[in-house]
C-alpha positions as semicolon CSV with decimal commas, in nm:
position;residue;x (nm);y (nm);z (nm)
1;M;4,647;-0,970;-2,563
2;A;4,403;-0,749;-2,407
3;T;4,057;-0,923;-2,229
4;T;3,738;-0,731;-2,291
5;A;3,513;-0,665;-2,006
6;S;3,268;-0,932;-2,110
7;E;3,581;-1,185;-2,124
8;A;3,704;-1,080;-1,784
9;R;3,347;-1,114;-1,639
10;A;3,293;-1,468;-1,795
11;D;3,611;-1,588;-1,606
12;A;3,467;-1,476;-1,266
13;A;3,283;-1,618;-0,981
14;P;2,919;-1,571;-1,025
15;A;2,762;-1,298;-0,833
16;G;2,605;-1,504;-0,488
17;L;2,240;-1,458;-0,363
18;Q;2,417;-1,369;-0,049
19;S;2,362;-0,994;-0,055
20;P;2,014;-1,007;-0,201
21;G;1,880;-1,256;-0,001
22;I;1,988;-1,035;0,341
23;V;1,836;-0,714;0,230
24;L;1,526;-0,899;0,109
25;G;1,515;-1,087;0,447
26;V;1,588;-0,738;0,639
27;G;1,272;-0,583;0,431
28;L;1,051;-0,859;0,471
29;G;1,114;-0,918;0,835
30;G;1,038;-0,548;0,882
31;F;0,702;-0,539;0,736
32;A;0,613;-0,850;0,922
33;D;0,669;-0,671;1,266
34;G;0,542;-0,374;1,119
35;I;0,230;-0,548;1,003
36;L;0,160;-0,815;1,269
37;L;0,299;-0,620;1,570
38;H;0,194;-0,253;1,502
39;Q;-0,119;-0,296;1,285
40;L;-0,267;-0,649;1,318
41;L;-0,203;-0,688;1,687
42;Q;-0,140;-0,335;1,801
43;W;0,089;-0,451;2,054
44;H;0,323;-0,170;1,983
45;H;0,444;0,130;1,759
46;M;0,738;0,295;1,705
47;L;0,724;0,485;1,988
48;T;0,511;0,390;2,231
49;S;0,763;0,367;2,526
50;T;0,777;0,526;2,856
51;N;0,993;0,868;2,886
52;D;1,383;0,863;2,877
53;D;1,533;1,194;2,902
54;R;1,872;1,068;2,870
55;I;1,830;0,991;2,499
56;G;1,541;1,231;2,404
57;V;1,269;0,990;2,379
58;K;0,926;1,093;2,461
59;Y;0,649;0,883;2,536
60;Y;0,349;0,898;2,305
61;N;0,054;0,720;2,431
62;P;-0,158;0,571;2,166
63;D;-0,467;0,581;2,355
64;T;-0,447;0,962;2,267
65;V;-0,531;1,106;1,963
66;S;-0,244;1,308;1,927
67;G;-0,026;0,991;2,056
68;L;-0,141;0,770;1,824
69;E;-0,100;1,038;1,527
70;M;0,277;1,034;1,599
71;N;0,298;0,691;1,626
72;T;0,156;0,612;1,295
73;V;0,355;0,876;1,105
74;W;0,677;0,713;1,248
75;D;0,545;0,371;1,197
76;G;0,483;0,521;0,807
77;V;0,876;0,605;0,802
78;F;0,950;0,237;0,953
79;H;0,744;0,078;0,660
80;V;0,883;0,324;0,398
81;V;1,255;0,194;0,537
82;C;1,147;-0,130;0,473
83;W;0,995;-0,080;0,149
84;L;1,300;0,077;0,041
85;A;1,509;-0,252;0,137
86;V;1,258;-0,492;-0,048
87;L;1,307;-0,274;-0,357
88;T;1,714;-0,272;-0,336
89;G;1,695;-0,659;-0,253
90;L;1,518;-0,715;-0,565
91;A;1,737;-0,480;-0,764
92;I;2,054;-0,654;-0,639
93;L;1,857;-0,985;-0,739
94;Y;1,776;-0,888;-1,047
95;S;2,102;-0,764;-1,146
96;R;2,266;-1,083;-1,077
97;V;1,981;-1,285;-1,259
98;T;1,936;-1,312;-1,650
99;H;1,868;-1,657;-1,702
100;H;1,729;-1,943;-1,502
101;R;1,511;-1,733;-1,323
102;R;1,312;-2,043;-1,195
103;R;1,609;-2,179;-1,008
104;V;1,704;-1,882;-0,836
105;W;1,325;-1,816;-0,690
106;T;1,341;-2,223;-0,578
107;S;1,663;-2,185;-0,430
108;R;1,726;-2,306;-0,069
109;A;2,054;-2,045;-0,109
110;L;1,853;-1,748;-0,144
111;W;1,571;-1,847;0,066
112;G;1,828;-1,908;0,362
113;W;1,974;-1,591;0,286
114;V;1,619;-1,424;0,347
115;L;1,595;-1,573;0,683
116;V;1,896;-1,490;0,800
117;G;1,843;-1,106;0,681
118;W;1,489;-1,142;0,873
119;G;1,683;-1,252;1,200
120;L;1,928;-0,996;1,157
121;F;1,620;-0,701;1,133
122;N;1,498;-0,903;1,453
123;L;1,820;-0,892;1,648
124;V;1,892;-0,523;1,561
125;E;1,560;-0,370;1,607
126;G;1,534;-0,595;1,936
127;V;1,831;-0,469;2,071
128;L;1,828;-0,097;1,941
129;D;1,478;-0,022;1,984
130;H;1,372;-0,285;2,293
131;H;1,666;-0,260;2,507
132;I;1,913;0,031;2,431
133;L;1,661;0,272;2,297
134;G;1,356;0,154;2,496
135;I;1,133;0,338;2,232
136;H;0,895;0,022;2,245
137;H;0,827;-0,297;2,349
138;V;0,720;-0,620;2,169
139;Y;0,424;-0,647;2,410
140;A;0,428;-0,379;2,668
141;G;0,289;-0,458;3,048
142;D;0,391;-0,763;3,293
143;G;0,668;-0,965;3,150
144;Q;0,753;-0,751;2,871
145;V;1,098;-0,836;2,920
146;W;1,023;-1,198;2,829
147;W;0,849;-1,075;2,540
148;D;1,124;-0,876;2,399
149;L;1,402;-1,167;2,488
150;G;1,130;-1,370;2,312
151;F;1,209;-1,135;2,002
152;L;1,592;-1,178;2,014
153;L;1,567;-1,527;2,014
154;L;1,357;-1,568;1,733
155;G;1,594;-1,343;1,546
156;A;1,871;-1,584;1,663
157;L;1,677;-1,899;1,507
158;L;1,609;-1,727;1,203
159;V;1,997;-1,646;1,149
160;A;2,085;-2,002;1,219
161;G;1,812;-2,169;1,051
162;G;1,852;-1,956;0,761
163;W;2,206;-2,013;0,752
164;L;2,203;-2,404;0,777
165;L;1,917;-2,339;0,470
166;Q;2,126;-2,210;0,252
167;R;2,461;-2,400;0,336
168;G;2,212;-2,686;0,237
169;G;2,154;-2,519;-0,118
170;Q;2,317;-2,564;-0,437
171;P;2,587;-2,300;-0,547
172;F;2,435;-2,045;-0,787
173;D;2,559;-1,926;-1,146
174;P;2,288;-1,756;-1,343
175;E;2,468;-1,841;-1,653
176;A;2,484;-2,216;-1,582
177;P;2,274;-2,463;-1,746
178;A;1,996;-2,630;-1,546
179;G;2,183;-2,910;-1,370
180;R;2,541;-2,812;-1,363
181;Q;2,677;-2,698;-1,055
182;A;2,831;-2,351;-0,999
183;R;3,200;-2,326;-0,870
184;R;3,119;-2,123;-0,573
185;T;2,889;-2,137;-0,275
186;A;2,623;-1,939;-0,246
């Protein structure tokens, strides 16, 4: 006897919160970086680095009108990528949640994975932009290497803390009645 698609889906393990949590964390981590460090504190912009002809990086001095204009454009591109990550994470989450939405939004599993995604953003952005490409630093000037390393340490702590938080959460099955545990972890 053939099974229908809905019967096959009912037998499968529920979709977890890992993917939407990580994608949301990447986007939200990017927004926190862009809003706090780029705009409010004005410690750096996307292209406020020293020249590096090896990789084609040009210095755009944020203290000149033309330099600030170019940095603002690239900060905007950065925010578009963050916005798309948040929209994608929300779309993935919505596709997995049809019932019991309150349990999802209060889930340690979801928020643990969001912290993991935020930490991954810090680690990738920090290694790539601060150390490999050198297109900007967290806080340029004396001791900039310590600010950059601190940013990486924060990323590692977010990944570790998020991992521990999600491990302490209940597995999530959007179809299970409230109070019944799922068969699979987040």
